[in-house]
C-alpha positions as CSV (number, residue, x, y, z in Angstrom):
1,X,19.7,22.7,6.5
2,X,15.5,22.6,6.4
3,X,13.7,21.6,3.3
4,X,10.9,23.7,1.8
5,X,7.6,22.5,1.4
6,X,6.7,19.7,-0.9
7,X,10.3,20.1,-2.6
8,X,10.2,15.9,-3.3
9,X,6.2,15.9,-4.4
10,X,7.3,19.1,-7.0
11,X,9.8,16.5,-8.5
12,X,7.3,14.0,-9.0
13,X,5.1,16.8,-10.2
14,X,7.5,18.1,-12.7
15,X,8.3,14.8,-13.9
16,X,4.3,14.0,-14.5
17,X,4.4,17.3,-16.6
18,X,7.5,15.9,-19.0
19,X,5.5,12.5,-19.5
20,X,2.4,15.2,-21.1
21,X,5.2,16.7,-23.2
22,X,7.5,14.5,-24.3
23,X,10.6,15.3,-21.9
24,X,12.6,12.9,-20.1
25,X,11.2,12.8,-16.7
26,X,14.8,13.5,-15.5
27,X,15.1,17.0,-17.1
28,X,14.7,20.2,-15.3
29,X,14.4,23.1,-16.9
30,X,12.6,25.8,-14.6
31,X,11.3,27.9,-17.7
32,X,8.6,25.1,-18.4
33,X,7.3,24.4,-14.7
34,X,7.2,26.7,-12.4
35,X,7.2,25.3,-8.9
36,X,8.3,26.8,-5.6
37,X,11.2,24.4,-5.3
38,X,12.5,21.7,-6.4
39,X,14.8,18.2,-6.1
40,X,15.7,15.6,-8.4
41,X,13.4,13.1,-9.7
42,X,15.3,9.5,-8.9
43,X,12.8,7.0,-10.0
44,X,12.2,4.7,-12.7
45,X,10.0,6.3,-15.4
46,X,6.5,4.3,-14.4
47,X,6.5,6.6,-11.2
48,X,6.0,9.6,-13.2
49,X,2.8,8.3,-14.3
50,X,1.4,9.0,-11.2
51,X,2.6,12.5,-11.4
52,X,0.6,13.1,-15.3
53,X,-2.9,13.8,-13.6
54,X,-1.4,15.7,-10.8
55,X,0.5,18.4,-13.6
56,X,-2.9,19.5,-14.9
57,X,-3.7,21.3,-11.5
58,X,-1.6,24.2,-10.2
59,X,1.7,23.3,-8.2
60,X,0.3,24.0,-5.2
61,X,-3.6,22.5,-5.3
62,X,-1.3,19.3,-6.5
63,X,1.1,19.3,-3.9
64,X,-2.2,19.5,-1.6
65,X,-4.1,16.6,-3.6
66,X,-1.1,14.4,-3.0
67,X,-1.3,15.4,1.0
68,X,-5.0,14.1,0.9
69,X,-3.7,10.4,-0.9
70,X,-1.2,10.1,1.7
71,X,-3.6,10.7,4.2
72,X,-6.1,8.2,2.9
73,X,-3.5,5.8,2.4
74,X,-2.2,6.1,6.2
75,X,-6.3,5.6,7.8
76,X,-6.7,2.7,4.8
77,X,-3.2,1.0,6.7
78,X,-4.8,1.4,10.0
79,X,-7.9,-0.2,8.9
80,X,-6.3,-2.9,7.4
81,X,-4.4,-3.5,11.0
82,X,-7.7,-2.9,12.2
83,X,-9.2,-5.8,10.8
84,X,-6.0,-8.2,11.2
85,X,-6.2,-7.5,14.8
86,X,-9.6,-8.8,14.5
87,X,-11.2,-5.8,15.2
88,X,-10.1,-6.0,19.1
89,X,-9.4,-2.7,20.5
90,X,-6.7,-3.3,23.2
91,X,-4.7,-5.6,20.5
92,X,-5.2,-2.5,17.7
93,X,-4.5,0.3,19.9
94,X,-0.6,0.0,20.4
95,X,-0.4,-0.7,16.8
96,X,-2.7,2.3,15.8
97,X,-0.4,4.6,18.0
98,X,2.7,3.4,16.7
99,X,1.7,4.9,13.2
100,X,-0.1,7.7,14.4
101,X,2.2,9.5,17.0
102,X,5.1,8.3,14.6
103,X,7.0,11.9,14.2
104,X,8.6,10.6,10.8
105,X,5.3,11.0,9.2
106,X,5.6,15.2,9.3
107,X,8.4,14.7,7.4
108,X,6.4,13.0,5.0
109,X,3.7,15.7,4.3
110,X,6.1,18.4,4.7
111,X,8.5,17.4,1.6
112,X,5.1,15.6,0.1
113,X,7.4,12.4,-0.3
114,X,6.7,9.0,-1.7
115,X,7.7,6.5,1.1
116,X,4.4,6.2,2.7
117,X,2.8,5.2,-0.2
118,X,5.3,2.4,-0.5
119,X,4.5,1.4,3.1
120,X,0.8,1.4,2.1
121,X,0.9,-1.3,-0.6
122,X,3.5,-3.4,1.0
123,X,0.7,-3.1,3.9
124,X,-2.0,-4.1,1.8
125,X,0.0,-7.0,0.1
126,X,0.9,-8.0,3.7
127,X,-3.5,-7.9,4.5
128,X,-4.0,-9.4,1.4
129,X,-1.5,-12.7,1.6
130,X,-2.7,-13.2,5.3
131,X,-6.2,-13.4,4.5
132,X,-6.1,-15.4,1.6
133,X,-6.2,-13.2,-1.0
134,X,-3.5,-13.8,-3.5
135,X,-4.9,-11.9,-6.5
136,X,-5.3,-8.8,-4.5
137,X,-2.0,-9.5,-2.7
138,X,-0.1,-9.9,-5.7
139,X,-1.3,-6.9,-7.5
140,X,-0.4,-4.4,-4.3
141,X,2.9,-5.8,-3.9
142,X,3.8,-5.9,-7.9
143,X,2.3,-2.2,-7.7
144,X,4.9,-1.3,-4.8
145,X,7.5,-2.7,-7.1
146,X,6.7,-1.0,-9.8
147,X,6.1,2.5,-7.4
148,X,9.7,2.6,-5.7
149,X,12.0,0.0,-6.6
150,X,13.4,-1.1,-3.2
151,X,10.7,-3.5,-2.4
152,X,12.7,-5.8,-5.1
153,X,14.7,-6.4,-2.0
154,X,12.2,-8.9,-1.1
155,X,12.2,-11.2,-3.9
156,X,14.0,-13.9,-2.0
157,X,10.7,-14.0,0.1
158,X,8.2,-14.0,-2.9
159,X,10.7,-17.0,-4.6
160,X,10.8,-19.1,-1.3
161,X,6.6,-18.6,-1.1
162,X,6.3,-19.3,-5.1
163,X,4.7,-16.0,-5.4
164,X,5.9,-15.7,-8.9
165,X,2.7,-13.1,-10.3
166,X,4.2,-10.1,-8.7
167,X,7.7,-10.1,-10.2
168,X,6.8,-11.1,-13.4
169,X,4.5,-8.4,-13.8
170,X,6.1,-5.6,-12.1
171,X,8.9,-6.5,-14.5
172,X,6.8,-6.3,-17.9
173,X,5.6,-3.1,-16.4
174,X,8.8,-1.6,-16.0
175,X,10.0,-2.6,-19.3
176,X,7.0,-1.2,-20.9
177,X,7.1,2.0,-19.0
178,X,11.2,2.4,-19.3
179,X,12.5,0.7,-22.0
180,X,10.6,3.7,-24.9
181,X,11.4,6.0,-22.2
182,X,15.1,5.4,-22.4
183,X,14.9,4.8,-26.2
184,X,13.5,8.4,-26.8
185,X,15.2,10.6,-24.4
186,X,19.4,10.6,-24.9
187,X,21.0,10.2,-21.5
188,X,17.6,9.3,-19.4
189,X,19.2,5.6,-18.8
190,X,22.4,7.2,-17.2
191,X,20.7,10.0,-15.2
192,X,18.5,6.9,-13.4
193,X,21.7,4.4,-13.1
194,X,23.8,7.6,-11.7
195,X,20.8,7.6,-8.6
196,X,22.2,3.7,-7.8
197,X,25.6,3.9,-6.9
198,X,26.0,2.3,-3.5
199,X,29.7,4.1,-3.3
200,X,29.5,6.4,-0.6
201,X,27.0,7.7,2.0
202,X,27.6,11.7,1.8
203,X,29.0,14.0,4.5
204,X,28.0,14.1,8.3
205,X,28.5,17.5,8.5
206,X,27.1,19.0,4.9
207,X,23.2,18.2,3.2
208,X,23.6,14.6,4.1
209,X,24.0,15.2,7.8
210,X,19.9,14.3,7.0
211,X,21.0,10.6,6.2
212,X,20.4,8.5,9.5
213,X,21.0,5.2,8.2
214,X,23.3,2.2,9.4
215,X,26.0,3.1,6.4
216,X,26.4,6.7,8.2
217,X,26.5,5.6,11.3
218,X,29.4,2.7,9.9
219,X,31.2,5.6,8.9
220,X,31.1,7.8,12.2
221,X,32.2,4.5,14.0
222,X,35.2,3.5,11.6
223,X,36.4,7.1,11.0
224,X,39.0,7.9,8.6
225,X,39.3,3.8,7.5
226,X,36.0,3.9,6.3
227,X,35.9,3.2,2.7
228,X,33.4,3.0,0.0
229,X,33.7,-1.1,-0.6
230,X,32.2,-0.8,3.1
231,X,28.7,0.7,1.9
232,X,28.7,-2.5,-0.5
233,X,29.8,-4.7,2.1
234,X,27.2,-3.4,4.0
235,X,24.0,-3.9,1.3
236,X,25.5,-7.5,0.8
237,X,25.8,-8.2,4.0
238,X,21.9,-6.8,4.4
239,X,20.6,-9.2,1.6
240,X,22.6,-12.4,3.3
241,X,20.7,-11.9,6.4
242,X,17.3,-11.3,5.0
243,X,18.0,-14.9,2.7
244,X,18.7,-16.5,6.0
245,X,15.9,-15.2,7.6
246,X,13.7,-16.0,4.8
247,X,14.7,-19.7,4.3
248,X,14.8,-20.6,7.9
249,X,12.4,-18.2,10.5
250,X,9.6,-20.7,9.5
251,X,7.4,-18.6,11.7
252,X,7.0,-15.7,9.5
253,X,4.4,-15.9,7.6
254,X,4.6,-14.0,4.1
255,X,3.0,-11.3,5.5
256,X,5.7,-10.7,8.0
257,X,8.2,-11.7,5.4
258,X,7.8,-8.7,3.4
259,X,7.4,-6.2,6.1
260,X,10.5,-7.7,7.2
261,X,12.0,-7.1,3.9
262,X,10.5,-3.5,3.8
263,X,12.3,-2.7,7.1
264,X,15.8,-4.0,6.1
265,X,16.2,-2.3,3.2
266,X,16.6,0.6,5.2
267,X,19.3,-0.8,6.5
268,X,21.0,-1.7,3.5
269,X,20.6,1.5,1.5
270,X,23.5,4.2,2.0
271,X,21.0,6.9,2.2
272,X,18.4,6.5,4.7
273,X,16.5,9.8,5.7
274,X,14.6,10.0,9.0
275,X,11.4,10.3,6.8
276,X,12.3,7.0,4.8
277,X,11.6,5.1,8.3
278,X,7.9,5.4,7.7
279,X,9.1,2.2,5.3
280,X,9.3,0.4,9.3
281,X,5.6,0.8,10.2
282,X,4.6,-2.2,8.5
283,X,6.9,-4.3,10.4
284,X,6.3,-2.8,13.7
285,X,2.6,-3.1,13.4
286,X,3.1,-6.5,12.6
287,X,5.4,-7.6,15.7
288,X,3.2,-5.3,18.1
289,X,0.4,-8.1,16.7
290,X,2.5,-10.8,18.4
291,X,4.2,-8.8,21.1
292,X,3.7,-6.1,23.7
293,X,6.0,-5.4,26.3
294,X,8.3,-2.8,27.1
295,X,11.3,-3.4,25.2
296,X,9.0,-3.4,22.0
297,X,7.3,-0.2,23.3
298,X,11.1,1.3,23.7
299,X,11.7,0.7,20.1
300,X,8.4,1.7,18.6
301,X,9.5,4.9,20.9
302,X,13.0,5.5,19.7
303,X,11.9,5.0,15.9
304,X,8.7,7.3,16.8
305,X,10.7,10.8,18.2
306,X,11.7,13.6,16.4
307,X,15.4,13.1,16.0
308,X,17.5,15.3,18.2
309,X,18.9,17.8,15.8
310,X,17.4,20.9,17.0
311,X,19.1,20.3,20.6
312,X,22.0,20.7,19.2
313,X,23.2,24.5,18.8
314,X,26.1,25.4,16.5
315,X,29.2,23.3,16.5
316,X,28.5,19.9,17.3
317,X,30.7,17.7,19.1
318,X,31.6,13.8,18.0
319,X,29.0,12.7,20.6
320,X,26.8,15.1,19.4
321,X,26.9,13.5,16.2
322,X,27.1,9.4,17.3
323,X,23.7,9.9,19.3
324,X,22.0,11.8,16.7
325,X,23.1,9.1,13.9
326,X,22.7,5.7,16.2
327,X,19.3,6.5,17.7
328,X,17.4,5.5,14.3
329,X,19.4,2.5,13.0
330,X,20.2,1.1,16.4
331,X,16.7,1.0,17.1
332,X,15.8,-0.6,13.6
333,X,18.4,-3.2,14.0
334,X,16.9,-3.9,17.4
335,X,13.1,-4.2,15.7
336,X,14.8,-6.7,12.8
337,X,16.0,-8.8,15.4
338,X,12.8,-8.7,17.8
339,X,10.9,-9.6,14.6
340,X,13.5,-12.9,13.7
341,X,13.4,-13.6,17.8
342,X,9.9,-13.5,18.6
343,X,8.0,-17.3,18.0
344,X,4.6,-16.0,19.9
345,X,1.1,-16.8,18.0
346,X,1.3,-15.0,14.9
347,X,-2.4,-13.7,14.8
348,X,-5.2,-13.6,17.4
349,X,-7.7,-15.3,14.9
350,X,-7.9,-17.5,11.7
351,X,-7.8,-15.8,8.2
352,X,-10.5,-18.0,7.3
353,X,-12.6,-15.7,10.4
354,X,-10.6,-12.5,9.0
355,X,-12.3,-13.0,5.2
356,X,-15.6,-13.4,6.8
357,X,-15.3,-9.3,7.8
358,X,-14.1,-8.7,3.9
359,X,-17.5,-10.6,2.2
């Protein structure tokens, strides 16, 4: 199944339209909003506020504007990485290549997805923490907590560093934007909570064949003995590993901890689509600043290359399914291990020197 252009974005577009006119952000009425295609809006009501100004435009123009914003976010991330590399092209080139040659970005643009914006917000927060700009860092990470809730998984890193401001600010914003909406629109809270289920991973032969997460790989490996509780156990195990890393891996500063947790969320989530892997880019960029060798480049290539989906024609064999579903999650696990296991110098120059570029 090939997704139509802009289908994810049009969910945001319609949610923004619904906010303007007093409807639930989770309600879909084709008679009100004529978009070329449409998926369900799955996020907290605060995210729909971004769709409000876009909904004043025609769907096609709004989609083009959203793609332009995504592109700006991408180049802003590259600018932040360039400064973190102390403007050294030899250090920055592998980082830039890992971002610009990352094939899931093309899916992100086609769908009009939101994951790159999340990666950008975490990148900006990491940049600000490393350059000793705590207010900017707190604002950026709080925005990520409000935009997509998956970065709440990184709360242990902020608690460990005693950086409570992003958590407090985001919690207030979520309450202010969510509670009134749920009270006004019956059934909205239930619609949102239905998206939080961690019971299943879908069918590897159906629509969810595009699920390239670790949970789906485990389902293929375990076979008929696979049970829904295993998805919950995987999620709990990922949280446990992350907490141990946060408290024991002292060589990782807060910037690296946050990007590590964002990448870890891909392993924990039950539905990790190919385009979701753009959220591994901040962690990959941070690793490339400390380590550049064949192993890291191989992991970067496996994450960046398109899946072999179109190489398989007709009925897939079990080996086809395994290869297809294994490449991305195995590369992701390797990335996480390399981040924790690499204890080389964190950055080429001090954050104090970096700050001079910003003032």
